[in-house]
N, C-alpha and C positions, 0 to 999 in steps of 0.2 A: 695765353702764355707768350713769353718773349721768343720770337722766332730765332733771333741771333744766338741766344743761349742754347736752344735746341740744336741749331745748325753746328755750333762749335762742338758740343758734346757728341753729336753724330759723327763729325769728322774724326774725333779722337777715338770713338768706339770702333770705327771702321779700321783704323790703324791697329788697335788692340786685337781686333778680330783676325787680322792678317798675321800678327806676331804670335799670339797665344802663349807667351812666356809665363803669364800670370794665371794660367788656367785654374789652378787649385787654390787661389788666394782667399776667395770668399764667394758668397752666393751670386755676386754680380757677374763673374766671369763665365760660369756655366750657362747662365741666362744669356749673356752676351754672345757666347760662341755658338749658341743654338740658332742664331739668326744669320741670314745672309744680307739682309737689308733691315734698316731700322726706321719704323714710323715714329711720329711724334709721341704716340702713346708708349712705344717700346722704350724710348729714351727716358720718358717720365717714370716708367716702371723701374728701369735700371737705377735711376737717380735715387729713388726711394728705397731700393734694396741696399744701396751703398751706406755703410756706417762711418765713412770718412776715416778709416784706420790708417790710410796712407802707405800701407806696405807696398802697393803696386807702384807708387811714385818712386820710392827709393830703389826699387828693383829694376826700374825701366831704363832702357838704353836710349830712349828717344825723347827724354826731357831736354829742356833748353840747356846748352846752346845748340842742340841738334835742330835742324830745320823743321822737323815735325813739331817741336816744342810742346810735347804732351804734358798735361797736368790734369789727369783724369779726376783726381779727388776734387779739385776746385771746379772743374767743368760740371761734374755731377752735383756738387754742392749748390752751384748757382741754379741749376735746373730744379733741384729738390726744393730749395727755398721758394723759387718762383712758382712751383706747383702748389705749395701751401698758400701762398699769397693769392694766386689766381683762383683757387677753389674756395677761399675764405668767404664766409657770408656774414654780414653784408659785404659786398665787394669793396676793395680798397683799404679796408682797415688793417689787413695783414701787412701790407707794404708799409703803412705808416708806422706800425709798431716795430717792425724789424729794424727800421732805420732810426727810431727814437725811443727804443724800449726802456732804457734806464730812466730817463726823465718822466716818461708816461707812467711807468710802474710806481715810481716814487711819488708822483703827484696823486695817483689814484689811492695809494696806501694812506698818505697823509690826509687827503680829502675825506675818505671814508672813515678814518679814525676820528676825525673832527665831528663827523655826523653822529657817530656812536656816542661821543662825549656830550654832544648837544642833546641827544635823545635821553641820555642819563639825567642831564640837568633839568629837563622839562618833563620827563616821564615819571611814572609812579614805580615804586619798588615792586618787583614782580616775584620775589622768592628769596632763596638762600644764595649766598656766595655770588657766583657769576650772575645769577638771575636777579640779584639785588641791584646789579648795575644795568643790565639790559634784560627785559622780561623774555620769557620763553616764547610767548606769542609774537613779539616783535622780531625775534631772531628767525622764527619760522616764516613770517611774512616777508622778510628780506632775503633769506638764503634759499628758500624753495624755488622762486623764479630765477635767482642767480645761479642755481645749480642746473635747472632745466634748460635755460636759454643756451648755454654753451653746448650742451648735448645735442640740442636741435640744430644749432649752427654747424657743428662738426659733422652731424649726420648729413646735412645738405651738401657740405664739401666732399665728404666721402662718396656720396652718390655720384657726384660729378666726376670725381677721380676714377671711380670704378668704370664709368663709361669711357673715360679717356684711355685707360690702359686695356680696354677690351675684356674686362672681367666676365667670368662665366658664372653659372649657378654654383653657389658655395655649398660644399658638403662638410659634414662633421670632421672627416679625416683631414681636410684642408685646414680647418680651424685648429685642430689639435696639433698638427705639424707646425703651424705658424706660432702658436703660443709656446710650444716646446722650444723653438729656436729663439724666441724672445726671452723666455724665462732664464735660460743659461747664457744669454748674449753670445750665441754661437758664432756670429759673424765678427765678433771682436776678439776671437781666439787666434785669428790669423790662419793662413792656409795650412801651416804645419803645427799649429797649436802653440806657437811661441809668443802669441800676443800680437799687438799692433805697434805702429811706429808714430803714434800721435804726438807725444810730448817731447821726444828727443831724437829726431831725425831717424837714422837707420838702426837705432837701438830698439830691440823688441821689448815690450813690457805688457803686463796684464793690468797695469794700474787703471787705465781708463775703463776697462771691463769691470773691475772691482768697484770703482767709484759709481758707475752706472747701476750696478746691482745694489749697492748700499742705498742709492737714491730711490730706485724703483721699489725695493722691498720696504724701505722706510715709509715711502708714500702710501703703499698698499696697506701697511699696518695702521697708519694714521687714519686712512679711509675706513678701515675695518673698525677702528675705535669709534668713529662717528656713527657708522651703521649700527654697531652694537648698542650704543647709547640711545639711538632712535628706537630700536626694537624694544629695549628695556622700558622706555618711556611709554610707547604707544601700545605695546602688546602686553607687557607685564605690569604696567603702571608703577614702575620703579623709576622715580624721578631723580635727576641730578641735584647737587653734585654727587659723584660716585666715589666710593672708597678706593683705597690703594689696590686692593686685590679684586676689584671688579673688572669685567671684560674691557670697558673703555680704557681703564688705566693700564691693564696688562697688555693691550694692543698699543695704546698711545705713547706710553713712555719709551719703550724700546724703539717704536717707530720714529719718534721725534729725534732720538739719539742717532739712529741710522741715517735719517734724512739730513740732519745737520752735518754729520761727518761726510756723507756722500756728496752733498752740494758744495761744501767747502773744498773738498778734494777735486771735484770737477772744475771749480773756478780756478784753482791753482794750476791744474793741468792745462786749462785753456789759455791761461796767461803765458805758459811756457811754450805752447805750440806755435808753429809757423803759420801766421795768418794768410800767407800766400797760397796755402793749400786748402782754404775754406772759402765760403761765401763771405766776402769782406763786408758787404752792405748789411749783413745780418748780425754782425758782432754785438751791437748794442742790444738787440732783441734777445739774443741767446744768453748774454750775460745777465740781462734783467730777469729772465726766467729763472736762472740758477740762483741769483741773489734773493729773489722773492721767495722761493722755496726755502732757502736758508733762513730767512727772517721769520717765516711762518714756524719753522721747526724750533728756532731759538726762543721766540716769544711764547710758544706753547710750553716749552720746558720752563721758561721763566715764570709763567703763570702757576705752574705746579709748585715751584719754590716759593713764590710770593705768598701763597695761601690767601688769607683774608686780610693781609696787611694794607697799609694806606696806599701803596703804589699799585696794588692789584687792578683798580679800575682803569688806570692809564695804560698798563700793560695789556689788559683785556681789549681796550679800544684799539690799540695798535695791532694786536693779533687779529681781531675781527676785521679790521680795515685791510690787512694784508690778505686774509683768506678771501674776502669779498673781491678784492682787486684780482686775485689769482683766478677765481671762478670766471669773472666777467671777461678777463683778458685771455682765457685759455684758448679760444679758437684762433687767436692771432699770435700766440707765443709759441715757443718750441715745444710746449706741451702737446700741441697738435701733431707733432712729428711722431709721437707714439702711436697714434691712431692710423696715420698714413703708413708708418712702417709695418704695422700689423696687416694692413690691407695689402701692402706690397708682398709680404711674406705669404699671405693667403693666395694671392695671385701666382706667386712663384710655385707654391705647393700644387697648384692646378696643372702645372707643366709636367709633373710626374718625375722631375729630376731628383 
């Protein structure tokens, strides 16, 4: 990890520890105030606890032009992004994506979509509707390793992260507390429950928390749709395409709508926010992640509307290309932050605060 980023974050954390004005703002400050000195692992843990709500910045009396020039949201954001990049496996890919995320995601989407169109042109028809474009066997052969690889890569990164922050033996109570905090976006409520200051300086708002929840629960519903379709196929021998009132559709349609609205809202809020309070080198990677999820949601909904029309094969190729790009890029996009955030929340739960 970059020593200069750690050093600057440590300097600012020491000032905050002496001041303690922001003690109740979020999970960062109780964890910060429990320490007298900060190791590199402590700073990395604080950075991944931070949700970049920015409330502490607008409340702080030591921001520029004060000589202390505190900007804790940006200092922790820099360390946080650097921690994902440093622990990414294979090494170096995270840094490349964060700085060139939009063109990489676009190139991957188009490239994979073209491969699916070529596969259709030279392959044999494999079944009804979507499977008449790309056979079920080919989809499994492509997406099974594409799903397992990022899980393995993220697992390697989390193992290294856990060592860095001095993680202890995980108990069920720690995991339960961490998932509870993540499920209701506890740390985006603000210290007094008024929300955060992400998109409009010192005005409190719950918009970012709501957008995150729409995105998270929309994604989980879409994932549930895929899982239910897999179970129906392999366990009950009920093959797709599935009807409107089947589990895949009942999960997938509302999931796609929530995911589309959530990601569009997140992109809008990010465009309004002050870039000086975030990790500026990661802007392209973060926006690419949001836009890729948005495209997946919209193309999935477009597939439902298209039915078996002439445009369906093209939409399907683009949708599958986006999903494949998303899976393969997951360890290097901001999607990885969900895993590291959970790990940080589990580590925080171990402190007993």
